N, C-alpha and C positions, 0 to 999 in steps of 0.2 A: 586340858591342863598340861598334857605331855609336851606339846610344841613349845609353849612359853618356857617351861622348865628346861627343855633341851636348849632353847636359844640362850636362856640365862646362864646355863652351864658352859656353853661354847664361848659366850662373851667373857665370862670370868676366867676360863682357861686361857683365852687369847690375851686378856689383860695381864694376868700374872706371868705368862710366858714372856710378854713384852717387857715387863718391869724387871723380872728376875733373870732373864737370859739375854734378850735382844738388846736392851738398853746398855747393860754392862759390857756386852760384846762390842757394841759400837764405840763405847768409850775406850776400851782396850785397843781396838783396831786403830782408832784415831791417834792414840798416844804412841802406838808402835810405829806406824808409818810416818807420823809427824816427827818423831825423834830421829829417824833415819834420814828423812828429808832435810831436817835442820842440820844434821851432822855433815851431810855431803854438800850443802849449799855453798860453802866457801870455795869448793873445788868444781863447781858446776856453773860457769859464767853465763852460759846460754839458757840455763834452766831446764834443759831437756831431761836430765835424769830425775829432777824433781817432778816434772810433768808426768813421767812414767810412774813414779811412786804415787802420785795423786790418782792415777787410773787404778793402780793396784788397791789403794785405799777404798776407792769407790766400789770396785768389784767385791771387795771383802764385805763392805756394808750391805750390799745387795744380797750377798750369800747368807750372812747371818740373820738378815731380816726376812728372808724368804721371799724377796722381791723378784718377780720375773718381768723382764722387759721385752716388749715387742717393738721393733723399730721398723717404721714404714717410710719410704721415700728416699732411701739411701741412693737409689739410682739417679736422683736429681742432682747429686753432688759429683763434681769432677775430681777424680783421684789426683792428688798432688796440689790441688787448688786450696788456698786458705780463705776463710770466710769470717764475717762477723755473724755469729749465731745469735738470734734474737728470739726469746721465749717468754711465755707467760710464767708466772711464779706463784705457786700455791702452797709449797711445803719446803721444810728444811731438807727433804730428800730429793728435791729437784736437782741440786748440784751433783750429788753422786750418781743419780740416774743419767744426767747429761754426760758427765765425765766418762762413765763406763760405756756409753752408747755411741757417742759421736766419734768419727774418725780423726786421726791426726793429732797434732800438738795444738793446744790452745791455752790462753791465759784468761784472767778475770779482770773486770773493772771492780775496784774495791774502794770503800770509803777511805779518804786520806788519813783519818784518825788512826786506822789500823796500822799504818806505816810508822807511827810514832811509838808503838808499844815495843819495849825492849825485847830483843830476840826475834819476835814475830815480824816486826817492821823490816829488819834487815833480811830476814828470810823471804818475805814477800817481794822485796825489791830485787834481790838476787835471782828470784825465780822468774822475774819479768812481768809480774802483775802490774796493773795500771792504777795509780792512785787518783781519785777524783775528789777534790775539795768541794763538797756540795753547798757549803755556805759562802763560797767566794767565787762568784760567776766568772770574773776575769781569769783567776787562776785555773778554774775548771776548763776554760777555753784553751789556755796554754797547755794544760795537761792532755786534753783530748787531741790537740794538734800534734803533740809529741807522741801520743799513742799511735796516731796514723803513721808517723814516720817509723816507729819501732815495728809495727805490723808489716809494713812494706819491706823493711830491711831484713828482719829476722824470719820472714816467711812463716808466721804463726797465725793461728786463728784466735778469735776472742769470743768469749761467751758473755752476753749482756742480758740482764733482766730489766727491761726498760720501764717497768712500772715503779721502780724504786723501792719495792718491798713486796712481801707476800700479800695476797688478797684472798678473801673467803668466797666472794661471789663473782659478780661481773668484773672483768678486767678494768683496772684503772687506766687513765690516759697514759700513753707512752711518752717518756722524755726523749729529747732529740739527740742525746749523746751518741747512740749507736749509728744513726744516720750521719752525724757530723764526722765521726771517726772513719766510717766507711768511705765517705766522699774524699776526705783528706788522704786516705791511704789507697784509694782506687781499688777497694776490696769489695766483692759482692756481699750482699746481705742475705743470709739464709734464715727465713722464718721457721720457727719450730713450735709445735703445739704439744704440750704435756697433758696427758689425760690419765687420771687415776691417782696422781701423787697426793692430792688432798686427802683422799680416803685412806691412802697408805699411812700418812702421818699428818693428821689435821693440825691446824694452828693451835697453839697453846696447849698441846697435848704431848705426852710421852708414850702414848699407846700406839706402837707400830703394829699395823694390821696387815700381815702378809697377803699379797695379791699381785695380779699382773697389772702393769702400767704400760702405757703406749707413748712412744716418742714418734711424732709425725713430722717429717721434714718436708717443707714446701719447696717450690721452685725459687732458686736464688734470684735476687734482683741486682742487675749490673749497675754499678755506680760510677764507673770510669767515664769521665767527661762531664759529669754533673757539676753544677755550681753549688756552693755551700748554701746559697739562698733557697735551694730546693729541698733542704733538709726537713722542713715542716710537712710538705706534701709527701715526701718519702716516708716519714714517720707514720703518717696517717695510713699510707698504703700497707706498711708493715703490720700495723695493728689490725687492719682488715684481713690480711692474709692469716695471721695467727688466730684470729676469731674464727675464720672458716675451718682452720685445721683442728681446733678443739671442738667445733660444733659437728664435724663430720663423724658419723657413726659407721 
Protein backbone atom coordinates (compact mmCIF):
# COMPACT_ATOMS: atom_id res chain seq x y z
CA UNK A 1 0.00 0.00 0.00
CA UNK A 2 2.93 2.34 0.49
CA UNK A 3 3.74 2.78 -3.19
CA UNK A 4 0.17 3.66 -4.30
CA UNK A 5 -0.15 6.08 -1.36
CA UNK A 6 3.18 7.64 -2.25
CA UNK A 7 2.17 7.96 -5.89
CA UNK A 8 -1.17 9.49 -4.92
CA UNK A 9 0.54 12.02 -2.65
CA UNK A 10 3.08 12.97 -5.33
CA UNK A 11 0.35 13.40 -7.95
CA UNK A 12 -1.77 15.54 -5.60
CA UNK A 13 1.23 17.71 -4.69
CA UNK A 14 2.08 18.13 -8.39
CA UNK A 15 -1.52 19.03 -9.23
CA UNK A 16 -1.92 21.63 -6.50
CA UNK A 17 1.49 23.13 -7.27
CA UNK A 18 0.38 23.47 -10.88
CA UNK A 19 -2.96 25.06 -10.05
CA UNK A 20 -1.81 27.29 -7.17
CA UNK A 21 1.63 28.36 -8.39
CA UNK A 22 2.53 27.45 -11.96
CA UNK A 23 -0.73 28.44 -13.69
CA UNK A 24 -1.00 31.86 -11.93
CA UNK A 25 2.69 32.50 -12.65
CA UNK A 26 2.13 31.78 -16.34
CA UNK A 27 -0.79 34.21 -16.40
CA UNK A 28 1.23 36.94 -14.67
CA UNK A 29 4.24 36.42 -16.96
CA UNK A 30 2.03 36.52 -20.05
CA UNK A 31 0.33 39.72 -18.89
CA UNK A 32 3.67 41.35 -18.00
CA UNK A 33 5.51 40.63 -21.24
CA UNK A 34 2.36 41.14 -23.32
CA UNK A 35 1.87 44.62 -21.83
CA UNK A 36 5.41 45.74 -22.62
CA UNK A 37 5.33 44.21 -26.08
CA UNK A 38 2.08 46.02 -26.85
CA UNK A 39 3.47 49.25 -25.44
CA UNK A 40 6.54 49.31 -27.65
CA UNK A 41 4.88 47.90 -30.78
CA UNK A 42 4.12 51.34 -32.35
CA UNK A 43 7.86 52.16 -32.09
CA UNK A 44 9.11 48.80 -33.38
CA UNK A 45 8.35 48.73 -37.13
CA UNK A 46 10.41 45.61 -37.87
CA UNK A 47 9.08 43.68 -34.85
CA UNK A 48 12.54 42.79 -33.54
CA UNK A 49 12.06 44.16 -30.03
CA UNK A 50 8.72 42.37 -29.78
CA UNK A 51 10.37 39.13 -30.94
CA UNK A 52 12.99 39.53 -28.20
CA UNK A 53 10.24 40.02 -25.62
CA UNK A 54 8.48 36.92 -26.91
CA UNK A 55 11.66 34.94 -26.24
CA UNK A 56 11.85 36.38 -22.71
CA UNK A 57 8.19 35.45 -22.15
CA UNK A 58 8.88 31.89 -23.33
CA UNK A 59 11.93 31.49 -21.10
CA UNK A 60 9.97 32.83 -18.12
CA UNK A 61 7.24 30.24 -18.71
CA UNK A 62 9.77 27.42 -18.89
CA UNK A 63 11.40 28.63 -15.68
CA UNK A 64 8.20 28.86 -13.61
CA UNK A 65 6.87 25.57 -14.99
CA UNK A 66 10.06 23.67 -14.19
CA UNK A 67 10.55 22.71 -17.84
CA UNK A 68 14.01 21.60 -18.95
CA UNK A 69 14.65 21.63 -22.69
CA UNK A 70 17.18 19.45 -24.49
CA UNK A 71 17.91 20.68 -28.02
CA UNK A 72 19.37 18.25 -30.55
CA UNK A 73 20.46 18.99 -34.12
CA UNK A 74 21.42 22.67 -33.84
CA UNK A 75 24.50 21.78 -35.88
CA UNK A 76 22.15 21.16 -38.84
CA UNK A 77 21.34 24.87 -39.00
CA UNK A 78 23.56 27.45 -40.71
CA UNK A 79 24.20 30.54 -38.53
CA UNK A 80 22.56 33.62 -40.05
CA UNK A 81 20.28 31.58 -42.34
CA UNK A 82 16.52 31.94 -41.89
CA UNK A 83 14.13 28.99 -42.17
CA UNK A 84 10.54 27.86 -42.18
CA UNK A 85 10.49 25.71 -39.03
CA UNK A 86 7.87 22.96 -39.29
CA UNK A 87 6.88 20.97 -36.21
CA UNK A 88 4.36 18.56 -34.75
CA UNK A 89 1.88 20.13 -32.30
CA UNK A 90 0.86 18.38 -29.08
CA UNK A 91 0.49 21.06 -26.40
CA UNK A 92 -0.01 24.75 -25.65
CA UNK A 93 3.57 24.64 -24.31
CA UNK A 94 4.93 23.89 -27.80
CA UNK A 95 5.11 27.58 -28.69
CA UNK A 96 7.15 28.74 -25.66
CA UNK A 97 9.40 25.67 -25.96
CA UNK A 98 10.15 26.50 -29.60
CA UNK A 99 10.52 30.23 -28.94
CA UNK A 100 13.04 29.64 -26.18
CA UNK A 101 15.03 26.99 -28.07
CA UNK A 102 15.31 27.96 -31.73
CA UNK A 103 17.94 30.47 -32.83
CA UNK A 104 17.30 33.79 -34.51
CA UNK A 105 14.21 35.91 -35.07
CA UNK A 106 11.03 34.25 -36.28
CA UNK A 107 7.36 34.94 -36.71
CA UNK A 108 4.15 32.86 -36.64
CA UNK A 109 1.39 32.02 -39.04
CA UNK A 110 -1.87 32.86 -37.21
CA UNK A 111 -5.59 32.69 -37.93
CA UNK A 112 -6.76 35.83 -39.72
CA UNK A 113 -9.55 36.29 -37.16
CA UNK A 114 -6.98 37.13 -34.48
CA UNK A 115 -5.92 40.17 -36.49
CA UNK A 116 -9.43 41.62 -36.19
CA UNK A 117 -9.38 41.69 -32.38
CA UNK A 118 -8.89 45.25 -31.06
CA UNK A 119 -5.35 45.94 -29.80
CA UNK A 120 -4.23 42.34 -30.39
CA UNK A 121 -4.74 42.57 -34.15
CA UNK A 122 -2.65 45.71 -34.50
CA UNK A 123 -0.01 44.23 -32.23
CA UNK A 124 0.25 41.04 -34.31
CA UNK A 125 0.42 43.00 -37.55
CA UNK A 126 3.14 45.38 -36.32
CA UNK A 127 5.16 42.44 -35.01
CA UNK A 128 5.18 40.95 -38.52
CA UNK A 129 3.13 37.82 -37.88
CA UNK A 130 1.31 36.36 -40.87
CA UNK A 131 -2.52 36.20 -41.09
CA UNK A 132 -4.01 33.16 -42.81
CA UNK A 133 -7.76 33.20 -43.69
CA UNK A 134 -8.47 29.47 -43.33
CA UNK A 135 -12.02 29.68 -44.72
CA UNK A 136 -11.11 31.64 -47.88
CA UNK A 137 -8.72 29.66 -50.09
CA UNK A 138 -8.01 32.45 -52.61
CA UNK A 139 -7.22 34.97 -49.89
CA UNK A 140 -5.08 32.34 -48.15
CA UNK A 141 -3.01 31.91 -51.32
CA UNK A 142 -2.49 35.68 -51.60
CA UNK A 143 -1.58 35.84 -47.91
CA UNK A 144 0.99 33.05 -48.22
CA UNK A 145 2.50 34.62 -51.35
CA UNK A 146 2.87 37.88 -49.42
CA UNK A 147 4.39 35.93 -46.52
CA UNK A 148 7.05 34.54 -48.85
CA UNK A 149 7.94 38.07 -49.92
CA UNK A 150 8.10 39.34 -46.31
CA UNK A 151 10.32 36.47 -45.21
CA UNK A 152 12.69 37.05 -48.12
CA UNK A 153 12.90 40.82 -47.58
CA UNK A 154 12.97 40.94 -43.75
CA UNK A 155 15.31 37.97 -43.39
CA UNK A 156 13.29 36.36 -40.61
CA UNK A 157 12.28 32.77 -39.93
CA UNK A 158 8.72 31.49 -39.53
CA UNK A 159 7.31 28.81 -37.25
CA UNK A 160 4.48 26.66 -38.61
CA UNK A 161 2.41 23.88 -37.02
CA UNK A 162 1.10 22.35 -40.27
CA UNK A 163 -1.40 19.97 -38.66
CA UNK A 164 -3.72 22.95 -38.11
CA UNK A 165 -4.12 22.27 -34.38
CA UNK A 166 -2.97 20.11 -31.48
CA UNK A 167 -3.22 16.34 -31.71
CA UNK A 168 -3.35 13.67 -29.01
CA UNK A 169 -2.10 10.63 -30.89
CA UNK A 170 -0.73 10.11 -34.36
CA UNK A 171 0.05 13.25 -36.32
CA UNK A 172 -2.67 14.61 -38.59
CA UNK A 173 -1.93 15.19 -42.29
CA UNK A 174 0.18 18.29 -42.92
CA UNK A 175 -1.31 21.25 -44.74
CA UNK A 176 0.67 22.63 -47.67
CA UNK A 177 1.06 26.24 -46.46
CA UNK A 178 4.59 25.85 -45.11
CA UNK A 179 5.86 24.31 -48.36
CA UNK A 180 4.04 27.00 -50.39
CA UNK A 181 5.64 29.85 -48.42
CA UNK A 182 9.08 28.25 -48.46
CA UNK A 183 9.02 27.81 -52.25
CA UNK A 184 7.73 31.37 -52.79
CA UNK A 185 10.39 32.80 -50.49
CA UNK A 186 13.20 30.48 -51.58
CA UNK A 187 13.72 29.60 -47.90
CA UNK A 188 14.83 26.18 -46.57
CA UNK A 189 12.34 24.10 -44.59
CA UNK A 190 13.63 22.85 -41.24
CA UNK A 191 11.69 19.86 -39.79
CA UNK A 192 11.46 19.84 -35.99
CA UNK A 193 10.22 17.06 -33.72
CA UNK A 194 8.86 17.93 -30.27
CA UNK A 195 9.00 15.11 -27.72
CA UNK A 196 7.48 15.27 -24.23
CA UNK A 197 5.36 18.42 -24.47
CA UNK A 198 2.09 16.47 -24.35
CA UNK A 199 3.13 14.96 -21.02
CA UNK A 200 4.21 18.45 -19.87
CA UNK A 201 0.76 19.93 -20.49
CA UNK A 202 -1.81 17.52 -21.97
CA UNK A 203 -4.71 18.75 -24.09
CA UNK A 204 -7.76 19.97 -22.15
CA UNK A 205 -5.71 20.16 -18.94
CA UNK A 206 -4.33 22.91 -16.69
CA UNK A 207 -2.03 20.48 -14.88
CA UNK A 208 1.53 21.40 -15.86
CA UNK A 209 3.84 18.52 -14.94
CA UNK A 210 7.49 19.65 -14.76
CA UNK A 211 9.76 17.49 -16.89
CA UNK A 212 12.40 17.50 -19.60
CA UNK A 213 11.27 17.88 -23.20
CA UNK A 214 13.31 17.42 -26.36
CA UNK A 215 13.49 19.66 -29.43
CA UNK A 216 14.97 17.62 -32.26
CA UNK A 217 16.00 19.53 -35.41
CA UNK A 218 16.39 17.63 -38.66
CA UNK A 219 18.31 18.40 -41.83
CA UNK A 220 16.85 21.42 -43.69
CA UNK A 221 15.29 20.91 -47.11
CA UNK A 222 16.41 23.35 -49.81
CA UNK A 223 13.47 24.85 -51.74
CA UNK A 224 15.26 27.30 -54.02
CA UNK A 225 14.46 26.47 -57.63
CA UNK A 226 11.43 24.29 -56.82
CA UNK A 227 8.12 24.84 -58.59
CA UNK A 228 5.00 25.58 -56.58
CA UNK A 229 3.44 22.43 -58.07
CA UNK A 230 5.91 20.40 -56.02
CA UNK A 231 4.48 21.59 -52.70
CA UNK A 232 2.43 18.40 -52.20
CA UNK A 233 5.42 16.07 -52.47
CA UNK A 234 7.45 18.47 -50.34
CA UNK A 235 4.76 18.43 -47.64
CA UNK A 236 4.76 14.63 -47.60
CA UNK A 237 8.53 14.60 -47.23
CA UNK A 238 8.29 17.06 -44.34
CA UNK A 239 5.77 14.89 -42.51
CA UNK A 240 7.98 11.83 -42.97
CA UNK A 241 10.98 13.74 -41.58
CA UNK A 242 9.06 14.99 -38.51
CA UNK A 243 7.71 11.47 -37.92
CA UNK A 244 11.24 10.08 -37.86
CA UNK A 245 12.38 12.84 -35.49
CA UNK A 246 9.69 12.15 -32.89
CA UNK A 247 10.07 8.36 -33.26
CA UNK A 248 13.82 8.40 -32.65
CA UNK A 249 14.69 7.53 -29.04
